[in-house]
C-alpha positions as CSV (number, residue, x, y, z in Angstrom):
1,M,-13.5,-46.4,10.8
2,F,-11.2,-43.4,11.8
3,Q,-10.4,-41.1,8.9
4,P,-7.4,-38.8,9.5
5,E,-7.9,-35.2,8.6
6,D,-7.0,-34.2,5.1
7,P,-3.4,-32.9,5.3
8,L,-4.0,-30.5,2.4
9,V,-6.8,-28.7,4.2
10,P,-5.5,-25.9,6.5
11,P,-6.4,-26.3,10.1
12,K,-8.1,-22.8,10.2
13,P,-9.3,-20.5,7.5
14,A,-6.3,-19.3,5.4
15,F,-7.4,-15.7,5.6
16,E,-9.1,-13.6,8.3
17,E,-11.1,-11.6,5.7
18,P,-12.2,-12.2,2.1
19,W,-10.2,-9.1,0.9
20,H,-7.0,-10.7,2.3
21,A,-7.4,-13.4,-0.3
22,Q,-8.5,-10.9,-3.0
23,V,-5.2,-9.0,-2.9
24,L,-3.3,-12.3,-3.6
25,A,-5.8,-13.2,-6.3
26,L,-5.2,-9.8,-8.0
27,A,-1.4,-10.4,-7.8
28,A,-1.8,-13.8,-9.3
29,A,-4.0,-12.4,-12.1
30,M,-1.4,-9.7,-12.9
31,V,1.3,-12.3,-13.0
32,K,-0.8,-14.4,-15.3
33,A,-1.4,-11.3,-17.5
34,K,2.4,-10.8,-17.6
35,I,2.1,-7.3,-16.0
36,F,4.9,-8.4,-13.7
37,T,6.8,-11.6,-13.1
38,P,6.5,-14.0,-10.2
39,G,10.0,-13.0,-9.2
40,Q,9.0,-9.3,-9.1
41,W,6.0,-10.1,-7.0
42,A,8.1,-12.2,-4.6
43,T,10.7,-9.5,-4.3
44,A,8.2,-6.7,-3.7
45,L,6.3,-8.7,-1.1
46,G,9.5,-9.7,0.6
47,N,10.6,-6.1,0.8
48,E,7.3,-5.0,2.3
49,L,7.4,-7.8,4.9
50,K,11.0,-6.8,5.8
51,K,9.8,-3.2,6.3
52,A,6.9,-4.4,8.5
53,Q,9.4,-6.4,10.6
54,A,11.8,-3.5,10.9
55,N,8.8,-1.4,12.1
56,N,8.0,-4.1,14.7
57,A,4.7,-4.9,13.2
58,P,3.0,-8.0,14.7
59,D,3.4,-11.3,12.9
60,S,-0.3,-11.4,11.9
61,D,-2.6,-12.0,8.9
62,N,-3.3,-8.3,8.8
63,T,0.4,-7.4,8.7
64,Y,0.8,-9.8,5.8
65,Y,-2.3,-8.4,4.0
66,Q,-1.0,-4.8,4.4
67,A,2.4,-5.9,3.0
68,A,0.8,-7.7,0.1
69,L,-1.4,-4.7,-0.6
70,S,1.5,-2.3,-0.5
71,A,3.6,-4.5,-2.8
72,L,0.7,-4.8,-5.3
73,E,0.2,-1.0,-5.3
74,K,3.9,-0.4,-5.9
75,L,4.1,-3.0,-8.7
76,S,0.9,-1.5,-10.2
77,Q,2.5,1.9,-10.3
78,N,5.9,0.7,-11.5
79,E,5.0,-2.1,-13.9
80,A,1.5,-1.4,-15.0
81,G,2.1,2.3,-15.5
82,L,-0.5,3.5,-13.0
83,E,0.2,7.0,-11.8
84,S,0.0,7.8,-8.1
85,E,-2.9,10.3,-8.6
86,E,-4.8,7.7,-10.7
87,L,-4.4,5.1,-7.9
88,L,-5.5,7.7,-5.3
89,Q,-8.6,8.6,-7.3
90,R,-9.5,5.0,-7.7
91,K,-9.1,4.3,-4.0
92,L,-11.3,7.3,-3.2
93,A,-13.9,6.1,-5.7
94,W,-14.0,2.7,-4.1
95,E,-14.3,4.3,-0.7
96,R,-17.3,6.4,-1.9
97,A,-18.8,3.2,-3.4
98,Y,-18.4,1.4,-0.1
99,K,-20.1,4.1,1.8
100,N,-23.0,4.4,-0.7
101,T,-23.7,0.6,-0.8
102,P,-26.5,-0.7,1.4
103,H,-25.5,-3.3,4.0
104,G,-25.4,-6.8,2.5
105,K,-25.2,-5.7,-1.1
106,P,-22.1,-6.0,-3.3
107,V,-19.9,-3.0,-3.5
108,L,-19.9,-1.7,-7.0
109,L,-17.7,1.1,-8.4
110,S,-20.8,2.5,-10.1
111,N,-22.1,3.4,-6.6
112,S,-19.2,5.9,-6.1
113,G,-21.1,8.8,-7.7
């Protein structure tokens, strides 16, 4: 018997890369923790998407990811009280951790040293 496809399952993967989903999961966790409101998230993401459109960025998953990441970083600074320098140092630590992690192993911040 013919079974129609599940209409709730997206026809393709929802995200190109796992970290695309992770930025949205982080935003959801920060909303749940009441660091910022759903409205603040929607506004920040909308503003970043408008900037991308004004800069003629392609309508792609990567453009959406970059906008979401930028919105999350700005809200983290503004609402969570993270300083720009602190955010930069954390980014650099993750970059070092990534470069010091053997292929196929999980990237851990403890590998940044």
